C-alpha positions in Angstrom: -74.7 -107.0 -31.7 -74.3 -104.2 -34.2 -76.2 -104.1 -37.5 -75.6 -101.8 -40.5 -78.6 -101.8 -42.9 -77.9 -101.8 -46.6 -79.2 -99.3 -49.3 -82.3 -97.5 -48.1 -83.2 -99.8 -45.2 -83.8 -98.6 -41.7 -83.8 -100.5 -38.3 -86.5 -99.3 -36.0 -87.1 -100.1 -32.3 -90.8 -100.0 -31.8 -92.0 -97.7 -29.0 -94.6 -99.2 -26.6 -98.2 -98.1 -26.9 -100.0 -96.3 -24.2 -101.1 -98.3 -21.1 -104.2 -96.2 -20.5 -106.5 -93.9 -22.4 -106.6 -90.1 -22.0 -109.7 -90.6 -19.7 -107.6 -92.9 -17.4 -109.0 -96.3 -18.4 -106.3 -99.0 -18.5 -106.1 -100.9 -21.8 -105.8 -104.7 -21.4 -103.0 -106.5 -23.3 -105.6 -108.3 -25.5 -107.0 -105.0 -26.7 -103.7 -103.2 -27.5 -102.8 -102.2 -31.0 -99.5 -102.9 -32.6 -97.1 -100.0 -32.1 -96.9 -97.6 -35.1 -94.2 -95.4 -33.7 -90.5 -96.1 -33.2 -87.0 -94.8 -32.9 -84.5 -95.2 -35.8 -81.6 -97.4 -34.4 -79.6 -97.4 -37.7 -80.1 -96.2 -41.2 -78.4 -97.4 -44.4 -76.3 -95.1 -46.7 -79.0 -94.7 -49.3 -78.3 -95.1 -53.0 -77.8 -93.1 -56.2 -81.6 -93.0 -56.6 -82.7 -92.7 -53.0 -81.4 -90.0 -50.6 -81.8 -90.9 -46.9 -84.2 -88.6 -45.1 -84.1 -90.3 -41.7 -81.2 -90.6 -39.4 -80.4 -92.5 -36.2 -82.4 -91.2 -33.3 -85.4 -89.9 -35.3 -88.8 -90.9 -34.0 -90.9 -92.1 -36.9 -94.5 -93.1 -37.8 -95.0 -96.2 -40.0 -97.8 -98.5 -41.1 -99.0 -101.1 -38.5 -97.6 -104.1 -40.4 -94.6 -102.5 -42.2 -91.2 -104.1 -42.2 -89.9 -107.4 -41.0 -89.7 -108.0 -37.2 -86.7 -109.5 -35.5 -85.0 -109.5 -32.1 -81.8 -107.4 -31.6 -80.1 -108.0 -28.2 -83.4 -109.2 -26.8 -85.5 -106.2 -28.0 -88.2 -106.3 -30.7 -87.1 -104.3 -33.8 -88.2 -104.0 -37.4 -86.2 -103.5 -40.5 -88.0 -101.7 -43.4 -87.3 -99.6 -46.4 -87.3 -95.8 -46.0 -90.4 -95.5 -48.2 -92.4 -97.5 -45.7 -91.9 -94.8 -43.2 -94.9 -92.3 -43.2 -93.5 -89.4 -41.2 -90.8 -88.2 -38.9 -92.3 -87.0 -35.6 -90.7 -83.7 -34.5 -90.6 -82.5 -30.9 
């Protein structure tokens, strides 16, 4: 399925959180945090007032409970406004 977000909305596929800590300790599923990083799958065109600053393929950081979650082709995704994105993670 192909979705095209409207206005300043962005579709993000959440990236999985780490399975173990830096010290090598495995994190059980019950103690894992919600992912706060994701890859932009699609971005809307923006509007006269809002210029889009993110594009498809950007890895972004967002608030833990930002956006609305839904399934796209069986994968967990979120749709949110561009202003809910906190930062673009550059490599």
